[in-house]
MIMIVEX-74726 format. One record per residue (C-alpha): residue number from 1; residue in three letters; chain; x, z, y. Coordinates in steps of 0.25 Angstrom, whole numbers, plus 5000, padded with zeros to 4 digits. Layout:
BEGIN
    k    r  c    c1    c3    c2
  NUM  Ala  A     X     Z     Y
...
//
This chain:
BEGIN
    k    r  c    c1    c3    c2
    1  Met  A  5000  5000  5000
    2  Leu  A  5005  4996  5014
    3  Ser  A  5002  5002  5027
    4  Gly  A  4993  4995  5036
    5  Lys  A  5002  4999  5048
    6  Asp  A  5016  4995  5045
    7  Gly  A  5015  4989  5031
    8  Gly  A  5023  5000  5025
    9  Glu  A  5020  5005  5011
   10  Ile  A  5011  5017  5011
   11  Gly  A  5009  5019  4996
   12  Gly  A  5007  5013  4982
   13  Met  A  4995  5014  4973
   14  Ile  A  4998  5013  4958
   15  Gly  A  4987  5012  4947
   16  Phe  A  4989  5012  4932
   17  Glu  A  4981  5006  4921
   18  Thr  A  4978  5021  4916
   19  Gly  A  4970  5023  4929
   20  Glu  A  4981  5032  4935
   21  Trp  A  4986  5029  4949
   22  Met  A  4996  5033  4959
   23  Thr  A  4998  5031  4974
   24  Ile  A  5012  5034  4980
   25  Thr  A  5018  5033  4994
   26  Pro  A  5032  5026  4997
   27  Glu  A  5037  5040  4999
   28  Gly  A  5033  5044  4984
   29  Tyr  A  5021  5053  4987
   30  Phe  A  5009  5050  4977
   31  Val  A  4996  5053  4972
   32  Ala  A  4992  5049  4958
   33  Ser  A  4982  5051  4947
   34  Thr  A  4984  5061  4936
   35  Glu  A  4994  5052  4928
   36  Gly  A  4997  5042  4939
   37  Asp  A  5011  5048  4943
   38  Arg  A  5016  5047  4929
   39  Trp  A  5016  5032  4929
   40  Val  A  5025  5029  4941
   41  Asn  A  5041  5030  4940
   42  Val  A  5052  5029  4951
   43  Arg  A  5066  5026  4948
   44  Met  A  5079  5031  4955
   45  Asn  A  5093  5029  4951
   46  Gly  A  5089  5026  4937
   47  Ser  A  5080  5038  4935
   48  Val  A  5065  5036  4934
   49  Tyr  A  5055  5046  4938
   50  Gly  A  5040  5047  4937
   51  Ile  A  5032  5049  4950
   52  Asp  A  5026  5062  4943
   53  Gln  A  5040  5068  4944
   54  Phe  A  5038  5068  4959
   55  Tyr  A  5025  5075  4958
   56  Asp  A  5027  5088  4965
   57  Val  A  5031  5083  4978
   58  Phe  A  5026  5068  4978
   59  Tyr  A  5012  5070  4973
   60  Arg  A  5005  5070  4987
   61  Pro  A  4991  5064  4988
   62  Asp  A  4991  5069  5003
   63  Leu  A  5003  5061  5007
   64  Val  A  4998  5049  4999
   65  Gln  A  4985  5050  5007
   66  Arg  A  4993  5051  5020
   67  Lys  A  5002  5039  5017
   68  Leu  A  4990  5030  5013
   69  Ala  A  4983  5034  5026
   70  Gly  A  4995  5029  5034
   71  Glu  A  5002  5042  5038
   72  Asp  A  5017  5044  5038
   73  Ile  A  5019  5055  5027
   74  Arg  A  5034  5057  5031
   75  Pro  A  5031  5070  5038
   76  Phe  A  5024  5076  5026
   77  Ile  A  5035  5073  5015
   78  Arg  A  5049  5078  5013
   79  Val  A  5053  5069  5002
   80  Thr  A  5051  5055  4997
   81  Leu  A  5051  5050  4982
   82  Gln  A  5065  5043  4986
   83  Asp  A  5070  5057  4990
   84  Ala  A  5065  5064  4978
   85  Leu  A  5072  5053  4969
   86  Arg  A  5086  5057  4975
   87  Asp  A  5084  5071  4968
   88  Pro  A  5083  5069  4953
   89  Pro  A  5076  5080  4945
   90  Pro  A  5085  5089  4936
   91  Ser  A  5087  5087  4921
   92  Val  A  5080  5098  4913
   93  Ser  A  5082  5103  4899
   94  Val  A  5073  5113  4891
   95  Lys  A  5079  5122  4880
   96  Leu  A  5070  5130  4870
   97  Pro  A  5075  5142  4862
   98  Pro  A  5081  5138  4848
   99  Gly  A  5075  5143  4835
  100  Ala  A  5061  5145  4831
  101  Val  A  5050  5144  4841
  102  Pro  A  5043  5158  4843
  103  Ala  A  5028  5159  4840
  104  Ala  A  5017  5157  4850
  105  Gly  A  5016  5168  4860
  106  Gln  A  5031  5171  4860
  107  Lys  A  5040  5170  4872
  108  Tyr  A  5049  5157  4872
  109  Arg  A  5061  5154  4881
  110  Val  A  5063  5140  4887
  111  Ser  A  5076  5136  4894
  112  Leu  A  5077  5125  4904
  113  Glu  A  5088  5119  4913
  114  Ala  A  5087  5109  4925
  115  Leu  A  5100  5102  4929
  116  Ala  A  5100  5094  4943
  117  Gln  A  5102  5079  4942
  118  Gly  A  5106  5077  4956
  119  Gly  A  5093  5082  4963
  120  Gly  A  5094  5097  4960
  121  Val  A  5085  5106  4952
  122  Gly  A  5072  5111  4958
  123  Glu  A  5060  5118  4951
  124  Val  A  5060  5118  4936
  125  Arg  A  5047  5120  4929
  126  Val  A  5043  5124  4915
  127  Met  A  5030  5120  4908
  128  His  A  5025  5126  4895
  129  Asn  A  5015  5117  4889
  130  Gly  A  5013  5110  4902
  131  Lys  A  5011  5123  4911
  132  Leu  A  5021  5128  4921
  133  Val  A  5027  5141  4916
  134  Glu  A  5040  5142  4924
  135  Val  A  5047  5137  4937
  136  Phe  A  5062  5138  4939
  137  Asn  A  5069  5136  4952
  138  Arg  A  5056  5136  4959
  139  Ala  A  5057  5128  4971
  140  Val  A  5056  5132  4986
  141  Val  A  5049  5119  4987
  142  Val  A  5037  5120  4977
  143  Ser  A  5031  5107  4973
  144  Gly  A  5037  5100  4985
  145  Leu  A  5033  5110  4995
  146  Ala  A  5041  5120  5004
  147  Arg  A  5037  5132  5012
  148  Ala  A  5034  5128  5026
  149  Pro  A  5041  5137  5037
  150  Ser  A  5033  5147  5044
  151  Gly  A  5025  5141  5055
  152  Ser  A  5024  5128  5049
  153  Pro  A  5010  5121  5050
  154  Ser  A  5002  5124  5038
  155  Pro  A  4994  5114  5030
  156  Ala  A  4984  5124  5027
  157  Ala  A  4981  5125  5042
  158  Gly  A  4972  5113  5039
  159  Val  A  4962  5120  5031
  160  Arg  A  4957  5128  5043
  161  Ala  A  4957  5117  5052
  162  Val  A  4943  5114  5058
  163  Ser  A  4943  5099  5054
  164  Ala  A  4949  5090  5043
  165  Glu  A  4957  5083  5053
  166  Gln  A  4964  5096  5059
  167  Ala  A  4966  5100  5044
  168  Glu  A  4974  5088  5041
  169  Lys  A  4982  5089  5054
  170  Ala  A  4986  5103  5051
  171  Leu  A  4989  5100  5037
  172  Ser  A  4998  5088  5041
  173  Arg  A  5006  5097  5051
  174  Gly  A  5008  5107  5040
  175  Leu  A  5013  5097  5030
  176  Val  A  5023  5092  5040
  177  Gly  A  5029  5106  5042
  178  Ile  A  5030  5108  5027
  179  Thr  A  5037  5095  5024
  180  Arg  A  5048  5099  5034
  181  Ala  A  5049  5113  5027
  182  Glu  A  5050  5106  5014
  183  Gln  A  5062  5097  5018
  184  Asp  A  5069  5110  5023
  185  Ala  A  5067  5117  5010
  186  Ile  A  5072  5106  5002
  187  Leu  A  5085  5104  5010
  188  Ala  A  5087  5119  5009
  189  Arg  A  5086  5121  4994
  190  Pro  A  5099  5122  4986
  191  Leu  A  5102  5111  4976
  192  Ile  A  5100  5117  4962
  193  Lys  A  5107  5110  4950
  194  Gln  A  5102  5118  4938
  195  Val  A  5090  5127  4934
  196  Ala  A  5090  5134  4921
  197  Gly  A  5081  5145  4915
  198  Asp  A  5072  5150  4904
  199  Val  A  5057  5152  4904
  200  Glu  A  5050  5161  4894
  201  Val  A  5036  5156  4889
  202  Glu  A  5026  5161  4879
  203  Leu  A  5024  5151  4868
  204  Ala  A  5010  5145  4865
  205  Ala  A  5005  5142  4851
  206  Gly  A  5009  5128  4847
  207  Glu  A  5017  5118  4856
  208  Asn  A  5024  5123  4868
  209  Glu  A  5030  5113  4877
  210  Phe  A  5040  5117  4888
  211  Ser  A  5043  5107  4899
  212  Val  A  5053  5109  4911
  213  Ile  A  5052  5101  4924
  214  Gly  A  5064  5101  4934
  215  Phe  A  5063  5096  4948
  216  Asn  A  5074  5091  4957
  217  Gly  A  5079  5100  4968
  218  Pro  A  5069  5096  4979
  219  Gly  A  5057  5097  4969
  220  Thr  A  5053  5082  4971
  221  Leu  A  5056  5077  4957
  222  Asn  A  5055  5083  4944
  223  Ala  A  5061  5079  4930
  224  Arg  A  5052  5075  4919
  225  Pro  A  5048  5088  4911
  226  Val  A  5058  5091  4899
  227  Thr  A  5049  5097  4888
  228  Gln  A  5052  5104  4875
  229  Ala  A  5041  5109  4865
  230  Ile  A  5040  5119  4854
  231  Val  A  5028  5124  4845
  232  Ala  A  5025  5139  4844
  233  Ala  A  5018  5144  4831
  234  Gly  A  5007  5154  4832
  235  Ala  A  4992  5155  4833
  236  Val  A  4985  5149  4846
  237  Pro  A  4978  5161  4852
  238  Leu  A  4963  5158  4856
  239  Pro  A  4963  5152  4870
  240  Arg  A  4956  5159  4881
  241  Val  A  4950  5155  4895
  242  Phe  A  4954  5163  4908
  243  Val  A  4947  5160  4921
  244  Leu  A  4952  5165  4935
  245  Ala  A  4941  5162  4945
  246  Val  A  4944  5164  4959
  247  Gly  A  4934  5163  4970
  248  Val  A  4935  5166  4985
  249  Asp  A  4924  5165  4995
  250  Arg  A  4928  5176  5005
  251  Phe  A  4942  5177  5011
  252  Leu  A  4948  5189  5019
  253  Asn  A  4953  5179  5030
  254  Ala  A  4939  5172  5032
  255  Asn  A  4943  5165  5045
  256  Met  A  4954  5157  5037
  257  Ala  A  4946  5156  5024
  258  Pro  A  4931  5153  5026
  259  Thr  A  4922  5160  5016
  260  Leu  A  4918  5151  5004
  261  Gln  A  4904  5151  4997
  262  Phe  A  4907  5147  4983
  263  Ala  A  4921  5150  4979
  264  Val  A  4918  5163  4972
  265  Lys  A  4905  5157  4965
  266  Asp  A  4914  5145  4961
  267  Ser  A  4924  5154  4954
  268  Thr  A  4913  5163  4948
  269  Asp  A  4905  5152  4943
  270  Phe  A  4917  5144  4937
  271  Ala  A  4922  5156  4930
  272  Gln  A  4908  5159  4924
  273  Ala  A  4907  5144  4919
  274  Ile  A  4920  5145  4912
  275  Arg  A  4917  5158  4906
  276  Glu  A  4903  5153  4901
  277  Lys  A  4908  5139  4896
  278  Leu  A  4921  5143  4890
  279  Ala  A  4917  5156  4883
  280  Gly  A  4918  5153  4868
  281  Gln  A  4925  5140  4871
  282  Tyr  A  4939  5147  4868
  283  Gln  A  4936  5153  4855
  284  Gly  A  4927  5163  4860
  285  Thr  A  4937  5169  4869
  286  Pro  A  4930  5174  4882
  287  Val  A  4934  5167  4895
  288  Val  A  4942  5177  4904
  289  Val  A  4938  5176  4919
  290  Lys  A  4945  5183  4930
  291  Ala  A  4937  5181  4943
  292  Leu  A  4942  5184  4958
  293  Ala  A  4932  5182  4969
  294  Asn  A  4934  5185  4984
  295  Glu  A  4941  5198  4986
  296  Gln  A  4947  5198  4972
  297  Ala  A  4953  5184  4974
  298  Thr  A  4965  5189  4982
  299  His  A  4980  5185  4980
  300  Ala  A  4982  5198  4973
  301  Gly  A  4969  5197  4965
  302  Leu  A  4972  5183  4960
  303  Ser  A  4987  5186  4957
  304  Glu  A  4982  5198  4949
  305  Ala  A  4972  5189  4941
  306  Leu  A  4983  5179  4938
  307  Glu  A  4993  5189  4934
  308  Gln  A  4982  5194  4924
  309  Leu  A  4980  5180  4918
  310  Gln  A  4995  5179  4916
  311  Lys  A  4994  5191  4907
  312  Glu  A  4982  5187  4899
  313  Val  A  4982  5171  4898
  314  Arg  A  4989  5165  4886
  315  Thr  A  4995  5151  4885
  316  Asn  A  4983  5145  4878
  317  Asp  A  4972  5151  4887
  318  Leu  A  4965  5143  4898
  319  Leu  A  4965  5148  4912
  320  Val  A  4956  5143  4923
  321  Trp  A  4959  5147  4937
  322  Phe  A  4947  5144  4947
  323  Val  A  4949  5146  4962
  324  Ala  A  4938  5144  4972
  325  Ser  A  4943  5147  4987
  326  His  A  4949  5141  4999
  327  Gly  A  4962  5133  4996
  328  Thr  A  4972  5128  5006
  329  Leu  A  4986  5123  5008
  330  Asp  A  4997  5133  5012
  331  Asn  A  5008  5131  5022
  332  Asn  A  5016  5124  5012
  333  Glu  A  5005  5114  5009
  334  Arg  A  5002  5121  4995
  335  Tyr  A  4988  5124  4990
  336  Gly  A  4984  5138  4991
  337  Ile  A  4971  5146  4987
  338  Val  A  4965  5155  4997
  339  Leu  A  4962  5169  4991
  340  His  A  4953  5180  4997
  341  Asp  A  4964  5187  5004
  342  Trp  A  4970  5175  5011
  343  Asp  A  4977  5179  5024
  344  Gly  A  4974  5165  5030
  345  Gln  A  4989  5161  5030
  346  Asp  A  4993  5147  5024
  347  Leu  A  5005  5153  5017
  348  Glu  A  5007  5152  5002
  349  Ser  A  5007  5167  5001
  350  Ser  A  4993  5168  5007
  351  Leu  A  4987  5158  4998
  352  Phe  A  4987  5158  4983
  353  Ser  A  4996  5146  4982
  354  Thr  A  4999  5135  4972
  355  Ala  A  5012  5142  4970
  356  Ser  A  5004  5155  4966
  357  Ile  A  4995  5147  4957
  358  Leu  A  5007  5140  4950
  359  Glu  A  5013  5153  4947
  360  Ala  A  5001  5160  4942
  361  Ser  A  4998  5148  4933
  362  Arg  A  5012  5148  4928
  363  Arg  A  5012  5163  4924
  364  Ile  A  4998  5161  4917
  365  Lys  A  5001  5157  4902
  366  Ala  A  4989  5147  4900
  367  Phe  A  4993  5133  4898
  368  Asn  A  4979  5129  4902
  369  Gln  A  4976  5132  4916
  370  Leu  A  4965  5126  4925
  371  Leu  A  4966  5130  4940
  372  Ile  A  4953  5126  4948
  373  Leu  A  4954  5127  4963
  374  Asp  A  4941  5125  4971
  375  Thr  A  4945  5128  4985
  376  Cys  A  4940  5125  4999
  377  His  A  4948  5119  5010
  378  Ala  A  4943  5123  5024
  379  Gly  A  4950  5111  5031
  380  Gly  A  4942  5101  5023
  381  Val  A  4948  5093  5011
  382  Ser  A  4954  5080  5017
  383  Lys  A  4961  5070  5008
  384  Leu  A  4974  5076  5014
  385  Val  A  4970  5090  5010
  386  Ser  A  4966  5085  4996
  387  Gly  A  4979  5078  4994
  388  Leu  A  4987  5090  4997
  389  Tyr  A  4978  5098  4988
  390  Asp  A  4981  5088  4977
  391  Ala  A  4996  5087  4979
  392  Arg  A  4998  5102  4979
  393  Leu  A  4988  5106  4968
  394  Ser  A  4993  5094  4959
  395  Val  A  5007  5099  4960
  396  Leu  A  5002  5113  4957
  397  Ala  A  4994  5108  4944
  398  Arg  A  5006  5100  4939
  399  Asn  A  5016  5111  4941
  400  Met  A  5006  5121  4934
  401  Gly  A  5003  5111  4923
  402  Leu  A  4989  5114  4923
  403  His  A  4975  5110  4928
  404  Val  A  4971  5112  4943
  405  Phe  A  4957  5108  4948
  406  Ala  A  4956  5109  4963
  407  Ser  A  4945  5105  4973
  408  Ala  A  4946  5108  4988
  409  Ser  A  4934  5107  4996
  410  Ala  A  4931  5109  5011
  411  Thr  A  4927  5123  5014
  412  Glu  A  4914  5118  5020
  413  Glu  A  4910  5110  5008
  414  Ala  A  4914  5122  4999
  415  Met  A  4904  5131  5007
  416  Asp  A  4893  5121  5003
  417  Gly  A  4896  5121  4989
  418  Tyr  A  4888  5114  4978
  419  Asp  A  4877  5120  4970
  420  Gly  A  4883  5134  4971
  421  Asn  A  4898  5131  4969
  422  Gly  A  4909  5123  4975
  423  Leu  A  4908  5108  4971
  424  Phe  A  4920  5108  4962
  425  Thr  A  4917  5121  4955
  426  His  A  4902  5116  4954
  427  Asn  A  4907  5104  4946
  428  Leu  A  4917  5112  4938
  429  Leu  A  4905  5121  4934
  430  Leu  A  4897  5109  4930
  431  Gly  A  4909  5104  4921
  432  Leu  A  4910  5118  4914
  433  Lys  A  4895  5120  4912
  434  Thr  A  4891  5106  4908
  435  Gly  A  4897  5095  4899
  436  Ala  A  4899  5085  4910
  437  Ala  A  4914  5087  4911
  438  Asp  A  4916  5082  4896
  439  Ala  A  4921  5068  4901
  440  Asn  A  4925  5063  4887
  441  Ala  A  4913  5070  4880
  442  Asp  A  4921  5077  4869
  443  Lys  A  4913  5090  4871
  444  Ala  A  4925  5097  4878
  445  Val  A  4928  5098  4893
  446  Thr  A  4943  5099  4897
  447  Ile  A  4949  5104  4910
  448  Asn  A  4951  5089  4914
  449  Glu  A  4937  5086  4911
  450  Leu  A  4931  5098  4919
  451  Gly  A  4940  5094  4931
  452  Asp  A  4937  5079  4930
  453  Tyr  A  4922  5082  4930
  454  Ala  A  4922  5093  4941
  455  Arg  A  4931  5083  4950
  456  Ala  A  4922  5071  4948
  457  Glu  A  4909  5079  4951
  458  Thr  A  4915  5086  4963
  459  Ile  A  4919  5072  4969
  460  Arg  A  4905  5066  4966
  461  Val  A  4897  5077  4972
  462  Ala  A  4906  5079  4984
  463  Arg  A  4904  5065  4987
  464  Leu  A  4889  5066  4986
  465  Leu  A  4890  5078  4996
  466  His  A  4899  5070  5005
  467  Arg  A  4911  5079  5002
  468  Arg  A  4925  5076  4998
  469  Gln  A  4930  5085  4986
  470  Glu  A  4939  5079  4975
  471  Pro  A  4945  5090  4966
  472  Leu  A  4959  5089  4960
  473  Leu  A  4961  5089  4945
  474  Leu  A  4975  5092  4942
  475  Asn  A  4976  5092  4927
  476  Phe  A  4991  5095  4923
  477  Gly  A  4987  5104  4912
  478  Lys  A  4982  5101  4898
  479  Asp  A  4968  5097  4897
  480  Val  A  4961  5107  4889
  481  Thr  A  4946  5109  4885
  482  Val  A  4939  5119  4894
  483  Tyr  A  4926  5119  4885
  484  Glu  A  4919  5112  4874
  485  Leu  A  4905  5107  4875
  486  Arg  A  4895  5113  4865
//
């Protein structure tokens, strides 16, 4: 695609016979369908990399949107694809203990090493059966984002603006400040040539696959995962279902976070629907529900609930974490959940941040986890805001190796609700209570099918109501059955 102003290239659209697709800018920033980024490679000095190896930094639907609209995106970026290619990823090796494999439930130590190949060593992530379990050399710049200096304009300033236009201007000012801070942070970071360590895991019954992913020093390019697998003998314990339902209608700082009408009801109704539908589905094991509403849904309250889940949940259990509240972007452009005791600041420490979500998920043993975020955005949900939510939450889900359903609606629309619930929650409830989500008619509804149904219905009904609401379905975990039709 060429610019109508000067004839310069603004992007390329690629479609595949499988139906997958990708749109990429000349700078390397892209948006793609679920598998679209796995079909495009780039070559540099004899090395070939897949575009998906640049995902953490270069998956930016918001920047693609700006570029296609004719904007100059240089103020919003700190690196191009050509820059990233100059810093190759490290070589990674994985070593397993010699001798017989312990039985399921026993501790097992995995050793790893990452050696620089000219581009330094950044984060090194360890996955167990596809789920994040450890991060070595955790980067100052997390997922391509740096902490902005004190006083920098905040992207989240836009969520309290009185109009969508003001919101986008505030957001853009904040992003420019963050980009400058990122450049300074990258230049200041020392070059690390080696990262080595051990991680202790609890073996699951059956196959245990360990994958290690190493990033270059700037965090812009990761090596292909290096994987080893073993089989642990032992009986598979009966799986259980845990539900953490968080709903916040009322906030201590009401001037900064308007009161909501359906958040607590959404979380309560969802937890009840899961309990009723899944009771008996998991070999008769009762569904364990932990509910936090309003005054209970504080930083301390949520942290305590998550710590308890860390103690109780096993590897083969299913954890469903549902949150209905306000959502926003902090002063580092990262998504955060607004809890009851929010102090009104746009700091990562004031919100329940993506870093906190990632760490909580990492510590909980369940391989199968579903995070549902049904949040409101007071500045309206423009394409730019939606693109940023997509970029940040997609990286979160990919790094976790899990499922994330996220739906952001304008606060004024959330106040109206739909048939007694928020629109997205309403359609999730329909998918749970009826067989409509069984797309392939096999008498079983999976996580992916439930999400697909709720998303399609939310988009359809929103259009009838002259609204714009397009939930994100980020399925980086294993697709498992939620319930069977009887």
